[in-house]
N, C-alpha and C positions, 0 to 999 in steps of 0.2 A: 330517621323519624318518618320520612316519606314512605319507606318500605314498611315500617311498623304500622302506620296509619292504614295502608292498603291491606296489610295482613289482618288487622283488626276488623276491617269492614268485611273481608272475605270470610272471616270466622263467624260472622253474624252479629257482631256488635254494631248497633246503629251509630252512624257518625254523629248524629245529633247528640246522643248521650255523651260522646267524648267532648263535644263543644260545650255542652251544658256543665259537665264536670269541670272543664277548664275555666270557664267564666266564673263559676262559683268559687273555685280556688283563688282566683284573682281577687274576687270580692272579699273573701275572708282575710287575705293578706292586707287589703286596703283597710279593713276594719282594725286590724292589729296596728297598722302604721299610724292610724289617726287616734287610736285609743277609744274608739266608739264611732257612732254614725249620726246620732241625733243632732240636727242643726248644722251638720258639716256640709260644705260645698265642694263638689268634686267635678272636675272637668275631664271628660273622657274624649280623647282625640282619636278618631277612627278612620281607617282607609276603606278598602272595599273587599278584602279577602277574608279568609278564616280568622286571621288575627283580629280584624274588626268585629267579626262575629263573637269572639271571646269577650271583646270589650262591651258589646251590646248586652251579653248575658250578665257580665259583672255590673253594668249600670242598673239593669233590672233588679238584680239581687240587692244592691245598695239602696236603690230607691224604695224598696218595700221595707227597709229597715230604718227609715227616717232621714236618710241623706237626700240632698238636692243634687241630682246628677245632670250636668249640662253636657250633652253629647254633641260634639262638633264633627260633622261629616265632611271629609275631604273629597268625597266622590258623590256623584248623583245617586240617590237611592235606586234609580233604575239600573245601575251597574251592579247592584248586589245580586248574588246568586246562591242557590243551594242553602246550606245550613246558615250562612251569614244572613241571607235574606229572611229566613225563618226567625232567626234571633232578633233581627230588626223589627219584624212585624209583631213579635211578642213583647217588645220593650215598651210597655204602656204603664201608665200610672201617674199619680200626682207628684211623685218624686223624680220624674224623668222628663227632661225637655230636650228636644233636638233642634239643631240649626245647621245650616250650611256654613262652610268655612268662609270667613273673611278676616283679613289680618287684624283690623282694628277691633272687631268683635272678640276674637280669640284673646288678644292682649288684655281686654277688659276682664274677661272671664278668668284669665290666669291670675290677675292681680288680686282677685277676691276669693281664690280657691284655697281650700285647706289641703287638697291633694290633686294630683294629675295622674290619670291612667293613660299610658302611651300604648295605643292599639293600632298603629298606622301600618306597619309591615312586620312580617315575622322572620323566621330563621331561614327561609328560602331566599331572602334578599341578598343581592350582591351589587356592587357598583356604588353610585352616589345618589342620594336623595335629590330630587329635582322639584322645581315649581313650588306648589303649595306645601308639599311635605317638607321640603328643605326650610321654607319659611316657618312652618309650624314647629319644627324641631328647634330652630334658633329661638323662637319665642318661648317655648317650653323651658329651654335652658336659661333664658334671661328672667323668667318668672320666679317669684319667691317660694312657690309651693314645692314640696318634695314630690318625686315622681316614682310611680310603680310601673315598670315596663311589663308588657304581656309577652312572655316567651323570650324576647331579646329586645334590647333597646333599638328603636328604629334607626337605621343608618349603619348598624354593625353587621358585617358579614358573618352569618352564623357558622360558616365552615372554617374561616380563617381568623376571625377577630379583627380584620382590617376595617378601617374607617376611611372612606374616600369622600370627604366633604362634611356636611353637617350630620351629627348623630346625637340622639337624646342621651343625656346623662341622668341615669336613674339612681335613686337611693336604694331601691329594691327591684329585683327582677323575679317574676314568677315564671320559671321555665317549666314546660309541660312534658311530663313523662320521664324525661332524662336530661342530664346536662348536655349542653352544646359546646363544641370547641370554641366558638366565638366568645363565649362567656368566660373562658379560662385563659385565652391567649391575648396578648397585648396588641393593640390598645383597647380591644373590646372589653377586657376585664375591668378597665378603669371606668368604663361607662355603665357597667352592670350593677355596681353597688353590692349589697347583700343578695345572694342568689338563693331562692327557695325552689326546690324541685317539687312539683305538684303531681300526685298520682291522679291520672284522669281515666283510669279503667282499662288500660291496655295490659293484658296478662304478660308476666315476665317472660314466658316462653316465646312470645312474639317480638321481644326486644333483643334481637341479635345485633350486638355491636362489635365492630372490629377495632374500636378504640376504647380504652379504659382509663380511668383516673385512679392513680395509685398513691397511697400515703402511708403514714406510719402504722396505721392499723392493719395494713397488709403484710407487714414484715414478719410477724410472728410465725406465719406458716412457711416462710422460706429460709429463715436462719435456724439451722438445726441446733438442738440443745447439746451441750458438751457432756459426753459420757464420762463416768468416773475413770474409765480406762483410757481416756484420750491422752495422746502424746503429740509432740511437735510435728511428727510426720503424718499423723492421721487427721489433722485439722486443716491442712492446706499448705502446699509447698509452692512458692512463687519465685520466679526468676525475673529480676528487673534489669532490663537492658536499656541503659539510658545514660545521658550526660555527655558533656564535652568540656573543654577548658573554660569556656565562658559561662557554662550553665551546670555547674556541679551540684548546686542545691536541688535541682529537679530530681536527681537520683534519690537523694535522701528523703525528700518529701514523699515520693512514690513508694519507696521501701517502707517508710514509717507508716504511711497510710495503709499498706497491706497488713502490717503487724497490728496496728490499732483496730483494724477491722476483723481480726481473728486468725490471720494466717499464722501457722506455727513455725514455719521455717522460711526465711527470705534470704535470697542470695542476690547480691548486686554485681552485675557484670559491667565494668566501666573501662574507658580508655586508660591505659597504664599511666598516662600523664596526670590523672586526677585520683588514682587509687589511694594514695596516702592522704589526700585531702578528704575524700568521701568517707572512708572507713570510720574515722572517729565520730562522724556526724550521726551514725546509726549503729551504735555498738552492739545492738542485738542481732544485726544482720551480718552475714558473711560477705566478704568482698573479694572479687577476682579481677585482676588487671588484664586488659585485652590489648592486642596490637592496635596501634593508632596511627593516624596520619600525622604529618609534621605539624599540623595545626591543632593537634590534641583531640581529634574526633575518632570515631571507629573507622578502621580500615578493612578492606576485603579480607586481609589475613586473619581477622578475628572471627570469621564465619565458622570454621570448624570447631573452634573452642566454644562458641556460643551454642552451637547445635549439640555438642556433647553435654554441656551444662543443662540445656533444656530437657534432654532425655531423662535427667534425674529429678526433674520437677514436674508439677502438674499444669501450671499456667505460666505464660510469659507476658510481662508488661513491657512493651517496646515503644520507644520514641521520645519520652520526655527529655528535653534538653539536648538532643543529639545534634542539632544544627542541620544545615542543608548542604554540607560539603558533597560534591559530586560523588566521591568514592563512598561516602557514608550512605548516600541514597542507594548505591549499588549493593552495599552491605545489607541494608534493610530488605531489599528485594530478594537477595539470596537467602537470608534467614527465614523469611516468610515461606519461601519455596521448599526449604529443607526441614524446618521444625514441624513436628507432627503433634504439637500441643496447642490448645486454645491460646490465642494471642489477643491481648488488649492493645490496640494500635492507636497511638495518641500523638498529638503535636506534629512536629516536623516530619515524622515517619509517614504521616498520611499523605504528604506531598509526593511520595513515590507514585501515587496513582492520580496525579493531577491530569485532568482531562481524559483519564482512562480508567473509569471505575470498574469496567469488566475485567481488567487485569487481575483483580483480587479473586475472581471466581476460580482460579486454578488451584487455590489452596484446598486441601482435603480436610484439614482440621478447622474447627470454628474460629471465627474472627469477630471481635467487637471493635467497631470504630467509634472514637469519641471526639468528633470535631466540633468546633464552634462554627458559626455561620460562614466566616471567611474561608476556613479550611474546607468546609463542605462545598462552598461555592467554587473553589478551585478544582475540586474533584469533578463536579458536575458541569464545569465550564460556564458558571453564571456568577454575577455579582452577589456579594453578601446581602445587600439590600433586597434583592429579588428572592433570596432564600427565605428571608424573614417575612415576606408577604404571605407565604403559605408554608409554614414550618413543617406541618404534618405531611403534606404531600412531598416536600423535598426529602424528608427523612425516609419516607416509604420508597420513593424513587431510588434513592441511594442504596437502600437495603436490597431492593430487587435487582439492581444492576451489579452490585458488588457480591451478592450472596452472603453478606455479613449482617450481624445485628448492628444497627446504627443508632448511636446516642447523640442527638443534636443538643449541645449545651445551650443554655439560655433560660429565660423565664417565659413560659414553662419549658423545662427539658422534655424533649420528645424522644422516645425509644421505639424503634421500628424493627420488625422482622422481615425477612425476604418474602414471606407469604402475605404481607400486607397488614398483619396484626400490629397494633401500636398501643403505646401507653403514654399518657401525660403524667408527669411527676408533680404531685401536690406538696412540694417542699422547696425551700430555698428562698432566694431573694438577693437584694443588693449587697448584703453583708459578704457574699461570696465573690464580689468584684475586687479581687486582690490577687497579685501575682503568686503563682504556685498552687492556687486552689485547685486547678485542673489536674495538677500532678498528684495531689492527695486523692482526688477522685479516681484516677487511673489505678492507684494502689488498692483502693477499697474494692473496686470492681474486680480486680484480679484476685483478691482474697476470696470474694464470693464465688467467682467462676470456678474455684477449686472444689466447691461443695454443692453447686447447683448449676442449672443450665445457663447458657450465655444470655438469653433474653431476660431471665429473672435476675441474673447477676447484675445486668446493666441497670434495670429500673430500680432494683433494691439498693444498689450502690449509690445511685443518684439520690434516692430517697434518704438514705443514711447521711450522705454528704450534706443535703439540704437541711435536714433536721439538726445536724450539728451546727450549721450556720445559724439557724433560727435560735437555737439554745444560746449561742454566744451573743447574738443580737439582743436577747432579753437581758443578758447579764452586763454586756459591755456597750451596747449600741451598735448601729450598723456601720460605723466608721472606726477605723483603727484596728479592726480585727485582721490578723495576718494568717497565712495558710497554716503555720505551725500551731496556731490556737485550735484549729479544727481537729488536730490529732488528739488534743486533750479532751475534747468533747465527745469524740466518737464512742469510746467505751460506755459512757453514761447513756448516750442515745440508744446504743444497742441493748443495754440492760432495760431501759424503759420500754423499748419496742417489743422485747421478747418476754417480759415478766407478766 
């Protein structure tokens, strides 16, 4: 947004026009939130930057429409500059009253307000609110009136969604020109309420974003229609290399996920010790037993067989349920080095690159990594909690260092390419918090990777997976859904997304 603002100014668009448009958009949302303006009392809490300027414009807009706006200044008016100062000086009229901040006075105003506008700090904020701003945020949250935040709730980091201390909890947020990551990532999303994107007059060609929000409406363009001449080998061939004695179900869920997502032919390569157990679980898939360790996991002897099978398929899903046996880890490393097909690398197989993300760059064929925060943290050498403080940057760093497409699971799922382009997936939720859900996702992505590019396959797969969870949550609730239920919902979601 900072780049877009500068580009707009350089193109000749007056910065005042942008602020005026922003403030008026906030004012219109306030009117909608209150159901009118006449006789309504509004408290507008302002800092000293452009966010405050937007609040001043909104107050003037509402004051001329019959509302009583009490503007509380957290800064000395002498600290105002540029467009914010201009907006302050124009904010005149019988419906607007200004006062400097004091805790008792703000508390009184909040108790008798019908609405609060939060215009303290904007999307450039990071860290923790301090002093009067922290006090004001706490008072706003304790007050009875609903809050409309300008651009982002004060106290929320616009880049990461992190909250380090007090932060305003808004019923609605009017964000300017485009969505911000902090409104979509937790815990910022919980503070934002309903998010309204306001057009403030920046032309689309100046809004170059390396981060996109993708949802169900984007799937139609990436899932190809089935031709009448389609057959099982023309719509996707997937090899699933997965499983061990203690985790045989992971193979079945991955293979079934690929089939339900549209793959025409799926083969399961599993340790011989579980071949007879796995085969009946997915009768539509072919099963091949591989040499295994005494503990029932893949052994190095299985490498040539897997490489031969992969040559007959289009995509390989590698990792679900394979365990962390030392020989199995060597098996994974060898398979990745010898297989010349796209690989979706999941679960324990990701541990091969623990503290060594650059080791994956030797692959010539595309790779899609699908870690959760803990797995990505082990690859990057950082705790999972640190990964979650800046999920977008962590996924981008991992993609750049590994040369792979990286899908960081969680809410919201982040998908990043090595060139820095990334997407947030607008689907999913707590219904997916069940064992085996990630195995289904691996299969779905593998099926899509057979018919589209790796980045698209990753975000589209996560989107289908999330929408399947949402569909089940509507029907069954968000507790008690199991991974196998997702398989039943996938075809319905695909039909809805592509019809």
